[in-house]
N, C-alpha and C positions, 0 to 999 in steps of 0.2 A: 579578509572577508571575501575577496574576489574568488577564492577557491570554492566558496559555497554556491555561488550563483553564476551560471553561464547560460545565456540564451541558447535555444536549440540550434544545432549546427545544420540540421536538415529536418524538414517537416513534409510529410507525404500522406497520401490517402490511397486506398484501394477499394474496389467494389467487390463485396462479398457475393456469394452465389445467389443469395435471396434479394440482391440488388441494394442492400444497405451499404452505406459508406463506413469504412473503418479508417480512422486517422491516427497518426502517431508522430512523436518527436524523437530525434536521434542525436547522439553524441558519440564521438570516438571513431576509430577506423572502420570503414565499411566492411572490411574483411575480418574484423575482430570477432571473438567469441560472443555470441548474442546473449545479452542479459535483459530479460523482460522485466520492466519496472512496473509493478502494480502500485499505483499511487494511492495517497491517502484520500479521505472523504471529500467528495465534491470537487476534486482536482482534475484538470486536464493534464496532459503529459508535458506541459510547458516547463515545469520546474524539475530539473534532474538533480543528481547528487554525484559527488566524486568525479566530476567530469575532467578535471585536470589530471587525474591518474589513469584515465582510460588508455591513452596511447602506450604508456610504459607497461601496462598490464595486458595489452592486446585485447581489450574488451570493447564491445559496441553496445551502448546502453540504448534501449528501445522502450519508450514510455507510451503505451497505447491509450488513447482516449476511450474509456469504457463507453458502451452504447448509451446515448443520451447525454454524454458529457463532451465538452469541447466540440469537435467537428464530426464526431461519430454519430451516425443515425441511430435514433432510439430503437431498441428491440421491444416489440409489443408485449413480450412475455419474458423479460430478462430474468435469468436465474444465474446462479454460480455455474451450473452445468452448461447453459447457453454461452456463457463467457468462455468456457473451455472449448466449446465447439468453434466459436469465432477465432480463438487463438490458434487452434489446430489448423484452421483454414489459412490463417496468416503465416504460420510456420511452413506449411506445405507450399504455399504460393511463392515463398521466398527461398525455398530449399535450405532451411536453416538446420544446422547440426549442432550437437553439444549445447543445447539451449539451457540457460540458467534463468533463475527468476529471483526477484526481491519483492517482498510485500511489506509496505510501510503502513502502520496504523490500520485503517479500515481495508487496506489492500491485502492484509494477511489472509483472509479466507479465499481471496481470488488466487493468491499464490499457492496456497494449500491445495486448491482444486486442480490447478495445473499439475502439481506433483502427484496428486492422487489419480489423475487420468493418464499418467505416464508421459507427459509432454515435455518434461524438463529433467535434467540430470541431477540437479540439486537446487535448493532454495535457501534464501536467507529471510528470516522474519525479523523485522526491526521495529521495536516499539509497537508490536503487533497487537491487534485485538485478538481475543481468545474466543472459543466457542462458548458463549456465555450461558447456554442451556445446560452445561455440564453441572451435575449436582454439587460437585466440590466448589464451584465458583459462585453459585447463587448467594450464599451467605456473605460473600466478600464484595458484592456489587454496591456501588454508590446508589442511594435510593432513587435518584433520577434515572439512572441506567436500568435499575430493576423494574421501574414502572414502565419504561419503554419495552423491555423484553416481555413483560406481562401483557401489555396492550397488543403487541404484535401476535403473541400466542393466542389471544382471545379473538382478535379480528384484524388480521394483517392488512386487508383491503381498506378498511376504514381508517386505520392508523396512517397508512400511506397517503390516503386522500387528504386527511386533515393536516398532516405534516407538510405536504407539498404546498399548502396554502400559506404557510408561515415561513418556510425555509428560504433564506437568501444567502448570497455569497458574503455580504457584509455581516450578516448574523452569524454565519459559521466562522468567519474570521474572528469575531469578538469572542465566540465560545472557545476557540483554540487558544487565544491569548489569555482568557480568564482561567483556563484550566492549566496553564503553563506556570511553572515556578519562576519567581522573580530572580532567584539566584540559586546556585546549587549547594550553598553552605560552605563550600571549600574555595570556590572562585567566585566571589560575590558579584563580579562584573561580567560574568559569562554564564548566566543561567539560560534556560530555554527561552524565556520571555525576552531576554537581552538579545539573543540571536534573532528570534522571529521579528522583533520590532526594529532591528537595525536598518540603516538607511538603504542598503542594497537588498537585503533579504526580504523585508516586508513587502516592497512593491512586487518582487518576483512571486512570492507566495500568493499575494492578492491577485496577481495576473492569472495564475493557475486556477484560482477559485472563480474569478470573473469568467474565464473561458469555460470552466466546468458548469457554470449556471447559465451559459449563453442561450441555451434552449429552454430555460426554465428550471424548476426544481425537481421535476419528475425523475430525471436520471439519478440524481443524488438520493432521493427518497427511496427509489427502488433498490439501490445499492444498500441503503441503511437497513431496509426490511430483510433483504437477503443475508446480510452480514449478521443480523441479530436473531435470525431464525436458525433452526437446526441445519447444519451443513450437509451436503450430499455425499461428501467424502468422509470415510471413517479414518481418523488420524492414525489409529493403531495399525492400519494397513499400508501406510506410506513408508516405503522402504528406501527411497532415495535420501541422501544426506540432507538434514535440516539444521541450519544454524539459527539459533535464537539469540537475538541481541536486545538487551534491555539496559536502560540506565536506572540505577536504584533511586535517583532523585527525580524521576518522572512523576509528575503529579496529575497527569491526565486521568480522568475517571473512565474513559472509554478504551484505554489500553488494557492489557492483561492485568487483572487486579492482584495477581501474585507474581508479577514479573516473569511469567512463563514457566513457573514451577510445575503447574499441572500439565501444561503442554509437554514439557520435557518428559514427564512420566508416561505420557500417552504415545510418544513417538519412538519407534524402534531404533532409528539411526539419527541421533541428535547430539548437537553440541550446544550447550547452554551457557551463555556469557551474560552476567549481570555486572556492569561496570559501576563501582561505587561512586565514581566521580562524574558520571554522566546523567543526563536526563532524557526526555523523549526525543530531543534533537540529535541523538547519537547517530542517526543516519547520516548527518552532515559532518559532525565533529570527529567521527571515526570511519569515515567513508572508505579510506584506502584499506583499512584492516578488514572491513566487511567484504569489499570486492576481492581482495587478494585471497582471503580464505575461501570464498565461493569459487574463484578461478581454480583453486588447487584440486578440485574434484574432477576437472576436465583434463584428460591426458591427450596431448596433441601429438600427431604423428607427422 
C-alpha cells in the first residue's frame, strides 16, 4: 500500500502575470521529463500516483492546484481555456520541454485542453470523464448526471450558485465512496472501495479534498460546470498521442459511461485500454504501466 501514497516531495508557488498565485506539488527527479497531473474533482495536488516509479522512469510528476483549489488563487472567470493559459505560463516560466500530461476523472477535460492547445507531447486519460454533451453519450448517462448536464445547459450560473451552497469535501468523499465498487468480482478483497478506504489511502485522498475545499466550494463547482459544459477543444483535432485507460469494473457514474469507446472513435491518435480486472482506481493500481507508456512518446537526446 505504501506504493500508492507518498506525500509531496516538494511544494511550491509562483505568481502569475495577473498577480494570482499558482501552487503545485512535485515528486521525482527535478530534471525528469515533466508530467502534469490534472487531478480529480475537488482535489488539490497533494495526492500523486506512481511516485515510487518516477526515478527509474526519469519522470517528474507535477500536480498543479487548479485556480480556487488548494493554495492557488481563484480565477474570476475560470474556464478550460483559462486553465490552458495558466499552464502555458507555468511551462514557459520553468522552461519545460517534452511536457506530458495525465488527466484523472474530472481532470480529463483539463488534460484534453492542454493537448488541444499544443502544450503537451502526449496525454493519458485515466478513468476519465467524457464530453457528456456528445449525442452518443446522452442516452447512456445515469439519471443524476443527466439532470446535472441539463441544468447546466439551461442556467449554468444558477446551477453553480446553488451547488456551491451544498458541496463540501466530506460530501464529495462520501459520493466517491458510494460510487465505488466494493470489490472487482475477481479479487473481492481489492475493489476500488477497498483501496479508497484503506488505512493509508483514505487519509491521503481526504487530505487532497480538504485542501481542495480550503477556500470554499466555488473552485470545485466552477470546475464541475466547465467539465459538464461543451469543451472548447475539438477532440477530433487533437493529433498528439492519447492513451485512454479504463477499468471495466469501474462503477462511477461520472466517468465515461462507455469506458472511453466514444472517445476512442473521436481521437485521431489513440490507444484504448480497458482492463477487465481493474476499476476506477486503475490510476494507482497500474501506475507504472500508465507512466511508462506515456514516457515512450518522448525521445530523449
